[in-house]
C-alpha positions, -999 to +999 in steps of 0.1 A: +210-141+572+247-139+573+267-107+577+282-095+544+317-081+539+301-048+529+279-047+561+310-056+582+331-028+567+314+003+552+289+011+580+315+005+606+341+027+588+315+055+584+305+054+621+341+054+633+350+084+612+318+103+620+325+098+657+362+107+652+350+140+636+327+145+667+355+140+693+378+163+673+352+190+673+350+187+711+388+188+713+390+219+692+363+235+714+383+226+745+415+240+730+398+273+722+383+276+757+417+271+772+435+294+747+456+265+734+467+270+698+452+244+675+486+234+662+497+226+697+468+203+702+474+187+668+510+179+678+501+166+712+512+130+719+504+106+747+541+098+752+571+110+733+576+079+711+539+078+699+526+097+669+508+130+674+471+136+672+473+148+636+490+116+624+465+094+644+436+110+624+455+106+591+461+069+598+425+063+609+411+079+577+436+059+556+427+027+573+390+032+565+392+046+530+420+022+519+403-007+535+371-001+515+390+004+483+412-027+487+382-049+496+365-035+464+396-044+444+405-009+434+435+013+441+429+036+471+424+073+467+456+090+479+456+118+505+485+141+510+490+139+548+496+177+550+469+188+574+479+216+598+446+227+613+414+212+627+395+224+597+418+206+574+414+174+595+376+178+593+379+181+555+401+150+554+375+130+574+347+143+552+365+134+520+372+099+534+335+095+543+323+106+509+348+082+492+337+053+514+301+060+506+308+057+469+314+020+473+284-003+466+277-036+483+283-055+450+319-042+449+328-054+484+306-085+489+324-116+480+358-102+488+364-127+517+390-145+496+403-116+475+441-114+477+453-082+492+490-074+493+504-044+513+538-031+505+555-024+538+589-012+548+596-047+563+583-065+533+550-075+518+520-084+539+496-108+522+460-113+533+428-127+521+400-101+523+383-114+554+415-116+574+425-082+561+393-066+573+390-084+606+426-087+617+442-056+601+419-028+591+394-029+620+420-032+648+441-005+632+412+018+626+400+016+662+436+018+676+441+052+659+406+064+667+411+054+703+445+070+705+430+103+691+403+101+718+430+094+745+451+123+734+422+147+736+410+132+769+445+135+784+446+171+773+415+177+793+387+176+767+354+167+783+346+136+763+333+102+773+325+068+760+293+079+743+312+105+723+336+078+710+309+051+703+282+075+692+245+071+696+229+038+684 
């Protein structure tokens, strides 16, 4: 049996966001134990020219929810990008998870050749569905999840590989 577009996307998106929620919880716990304001942690960066933790989470959720929607051929649900607390980030992740769960296999399967065009500052990016999923969405999703993990780890949060990957 071959792997379908739905199987290659939705379960992966859900697992990545669930694990992102988990590492954020551990990061918040660490911040509280060290008397670090949540807003300080949310604006922490690995280096000055990288985006802060809050933006990493926003982009990760956008990649997953927008990826599912575009593969299904629908306009993605818009999120405001106005989170200022851990609780608001958890709510964002939970909203994205619920939205992604709303897609059915029949909406996404067969999207391998669906034309997907992204309007970017530097011009349009054009993909077929499979390339969009494998070469754009998945790498970007994991880049931003990993960067969130790295920011929390660099800040001293006691997290490890199993927290990032989750239990099988």
